[in-house]
N, C-alpha and C positions, 0 to 999 in steps of 0.2 A: 890808775886803776882802770879808766876807760880804755886806755890803750891796751891793757892786758886782755880786757873782755873783747875788744875788737880783733885782736890777734888770734884768741881762741876760736872766735866765730869764723874767721877766715880759714884757719886750719881745719876746722870742722867741715866746712863747705868743700874745701879741697878733698878732704877724705871721702866725702859722700860722692862727690861728682867724678873724681878722678882716682878710681881705685887702682889704676895702672901705676900711680906714683908709689904704692906700696911694695914691699918686697915680694917678689913672685916665687922665691925659692926659700930653702931652709925651713920648710915646715910651716910656714905662715898661712893663716886663714885668708882666703881670697874670695871676694864677692863675684860670682859669675852672673847672676841675673836677679832682677826684681822689677816689678811692675811699677813701683813708686817708692820713693825714699825721702826722708826728712831727717835732718839733724837738730839736736837740742841739748842744752845744758841742764842736767837735773842733779841739784845739790852739789854743784861743782864738778859733776861727772860728765864726760862726753859720751853722748848716747847717739846711736844711729838706728833709726826704726825703718824696717823695710816690709813692704806688704805686696802680696800677690806673686804666686809663682817664684817664691825665693829659692836660690840656689847658691850655695857656697862650695868651695873646694879647700881641702887641706891634704897635700900629697895625694894619695891614692883614694881619699875619702871624698864623697859627695854628700852634701847635706840638702834636703828638700823639705819645705814647709810653706804654710800660708803666710805666716808672719814671723818676723825676727827682730829682736832688740839686741844690738851689739853695743857692749860696754867696752869702749876702746881702751881706756887706761888699764882696766882690770883684765883684759884679754880674755874676755868670756861672752858668749852669746846665749840668749835665751830664745830658742825656737818654739814655736807653738802652732797648732793646727796640723794634723796629720803629718807628723815629723817622721822623716826617714833619713838615716845615716848610713850609707852603703859603702862599704869597705871589702870588696870582694876577698873571700866568699862569705863575708859577714854582713848582717844587716841589724841595725837597731831601730826599732819602731816604738813610738809613744805618742800620747797626746800633747806632751810638752817635754823638752829635753834642754838641760843647761850643758853647753859644751865649753870646757875650759881648754883654750887653745894651747898654752905652753905646757900644762900637766898632762894633756892629751887624755882627759877623762870626760865622762858623760854621766849625768844624773838624769834619768828618764823617769817620768811619772804619768800614771793613768795609762792603763792597758800596755804596759811595758813589755816589749818583746825582743829577744835576742835570737837571731836565726843563724845557724851555719849549714854546712852541707849535710850534717847528720842530726842535729839536735835543735830544739827550739826551747828556750827558757822564757817563761811568762811570769809576770807578777805585777802587784800594784805599783811598786817602784823598783828601779833597777839602777846600781851604780856600777859603771863599767870603767875599769882601768886598762887602757889600751897597751901601755908598756909592759905590764904584767900578764896581759891577755886574762884577765880575772874579773868575775862579775859577782856582785852581791846582790840578790833579789829578795825582797821583803813583801809580805803580805799575799797570802794564797799563792805561794811560789810553786811552779810546775816545770820540771825539766823532763822533757820528752824526747826518747829516741824513736824517730819515725820509721826506721827500717826494721827495728826489733820489736816494735809495739811495746816499748817499755816505758814507764813513767815514775818519776819520784816527785813526791808532794811533800810540802812542810810550809811553816810559816815563813822560814827563812832558808835559802840555798846559797852557799858559797860554791861558786863553780870556777874552777881553774881550766879554762878550755882547752889550752895547748897541752896540759898535763893529763887531761882526761880524768880529773878528779872533781868530786862534789861532796860537800858536807851539808847534810839536811837537817835541820833543826826545827823544833816545835812540832810535836806529833807527826814524825816522818812516816810516809807510806811509799812502799815500792809495789808497783802492779805491773806485771807482765801479761798482757792481754792474749787471749787464745781465740781461735776461730769460733770456739764455742765459749760463750760468757761464763758458763757453768765451770770450766776448767781453768780459769784465769788465776794465776798465782799472786796472792796478796800478802805482803809482809809489813808488820807494824813493829815499832820499837821506840825507845826514847832516844837512841843515837843511831845514825845511819850514815854511811859513807860509800862512795862509788869510786872504784879504782880502775886503772888500767883501760880507760876509754869505754868503761861499762861492762868490762869482761868480769869484773868481780864486784859483788855488792857485800858489804858488811854491816850487820846490824847487831846492836848491843843493848842489854838492859830491858827486861820486859818484853822479849821479843815473842810475837805471835805470828803463825803462819797459817793460811787457808789455801786449799787448791782442791776443788771438787769436793770429795767426801774426805780428803785428808786434812788434818789440822795438827798443829804442833806449838808448843811452848818452849823456851829456853832462854839462857842468859846471853848466848853469843851464837850468832848465824853467820855462815859464809856461803854465798851462792857464787859458783863458778859457771858463767854463763856458756862458754864454749864446751866445757866438759859436761855440762847438764847435770851437775851435782850440787846438792845443798847439804851442808854439814851443820848439825846442831850439837852444841856443846853447852857446857855448865848446866847441869840438872836438866837435861832435855826430856821432853815427854812428846809422844806422837800419838795420834789416833787416826784410824781409818775404819770406817764402817763399825764393826763390832771388836776391832783389834785395838788393844792398848799396848804401848811400847815404851820401855825405859832402857837406859844404859849411860855409859860414860860419855859416849858420842854416838850420834844416829846420822847415817848419810841416807838422803833420799836421791835415789838414782832415776833419771829421767831419760827418755828417748822422744825426739820431736815433741818435747814439752809434755809428754805423758809419762806418768809414774810407772816404772818397770820393776823397781825393787827397793828394800829397805836393808840397809846394813848397820847392825847395831854392834858396837864394840865396847867391852868392858863392862861386867855385871849386867849382861843382856838379859831382858825378861820381856815376854810377850803374854798378854792375857787376853783371851778371846771369849766373847759371850756365845754360848751354844745358840745355834739358830732356833727362834721361838717357834718356828714351824715344826721343829722336832720335838721341842719340850717348852711347855709353859713355865716350868720351874726355872728359877734363876741359876743356871749352870754355867761354869767358865772352864775352859781348857787352859793349860799353862805351860809354858816353855822357859827354860833358863839355861844359860851357859856363859862362857867367856865372850863368844862371838856368836851372832845370830843373823841369818840372812833370810829375808821373806821376798820370793820372787812374785810378781804380779803380771798377769796376762789377761788382756780384755777386761781389765778392771776387777778381776777376780784373783784371789791367791792360788797360785798353781804349785808352788813348792816352798818348803821351809828347810833350812840346813842349820843345825846347831853344833858348835865346835867348843870343846873344852868344858869338862864336867858337866855334859849335857844331861838335862832332866826334862822329862815330858810327862804330863798328866793329860789324858785324853779320854772324853766320854764316847762310848760306842753306841750306836743305834742300828736296829734292823728295821729298815723303812722308818717308822715312827715309835717303834717299840724300843724303849731304853734296855741296855744289856748290862752296862757297867762301866767302870774306869779302867784303863790301861796305864800303868806307870812304867816308864822306861828310864834307865840309867845308862850312860856310857860316855866314851870320849867324844863320839860324834853321833848325832842322830839326823837322819834325813827323812823327809815326808814328802809324797806327791799328793795333790789334790785334783779332784774333778767335781765341778759343781758344788763346791764347798765342802766335800766329803773326802776323808782320807782314803786313797787308793793303794798306796804302799808306804811301807816303813822299813828303813834300813838302820841298823845299829853297828858302829864300828868301834871296837874297844878290846883292850886286853881281857881275856876271860875272867880275870879276878875283879874287874871293875864294870863288867857288863852285866846288866839285870833287867828283866822285863817280866812284869807280873800283871795278870788280868785279875780285877776284883769285881765279881758279880755284885748286884746291888744288895743282896742280903748279907754279903761279907765285907762292905766297904765302909762301914761306920768310922773306924779308925783312920782310914785313908782320907775320907772326907774332911775330918777335922784337921789332918795334916795340910790338905790342899787349901782349906780356908785360912789357915795360918799364913801360908804362903801368899794368898791373895791379898791378906791384910797387910803383909809386909810390902807388897807391891804398891797398894794404895798409899801407904805411908812414905814410899820412895826409899825403902831400906835396901841394902845390898842384896844382890842375888843369892839365893840359898845354895849351900854346898850339897854335894850328893850324900844321900843318907842310905 
């Protein structure tokens, strides 16, 4: 028994003082430097403790820390104190890291951070699988694209780095920052994924979106970054200032991260509150059709185009004097706006289906009842009305 202990001690001493006796190839972990070293047996396990400017190497990876405990038989090392594992172009930093030599895995804890050329993944703890190039970050996890000013947050993020994929769980949030904090895009949902190296974001279940004065809710959202298009589906609803929109699908169209238009497809409806500067009464204009496009310029609606069973109810004012309601029916309706007021209206249709009637206030009782019913349908989320 004493002979076995003596042999173990001799082997441990040789391991500590003569690292060159270890294999230098085949992906083995090699000690490069330490200010001091000691070896001991702990519960029958051979342990090497290294302190001060510790440096290890394994293939192209270099490990730096203040202190390390290497468990020889289990082939893993516990690094602690300002730990850095550098494998160009990737870095893993943490307060402490468990490095598994043969499995090529690292478990980082305390201010864990994975950095590559484009993104940074931060969390309270992070498990990195080198072979799969996959990281699982838990606890206030944040994946940030530094070039695009884009951030994904959640309680847990699974990041497949080489595939450009991330799955965010636990109250996920997507933020695309803008030079003006007021126009930053914020998306929340119960399920969120990143695809194609961040070129596409998909959010599902209880989705909400906010950007400036624009907000939206839906069951499924797809954001195409390079095309600057956000598609809302599964009972989408959108609001912008006094405008309320519904449809089967809604596209939010952007240019240089600024809203330039909204495309509504299938049972398209828009309800707009009449400017309170014109009327203190609660009045709403209403548009519906199969497809509807709203153009935005300088943060104001400058055009509206309705296609397919187009219907419009619009209140007219002369300065602040209320004149009445104009009802239009047609295959297509186009409107141009200036300073929030209609400047031109065009109706395209076969003569049999085209109709435009102006109702002055004293003659619009029946029409107001009709319009109020349509507005109630809109609030309930009912299908767009047919031409009457």
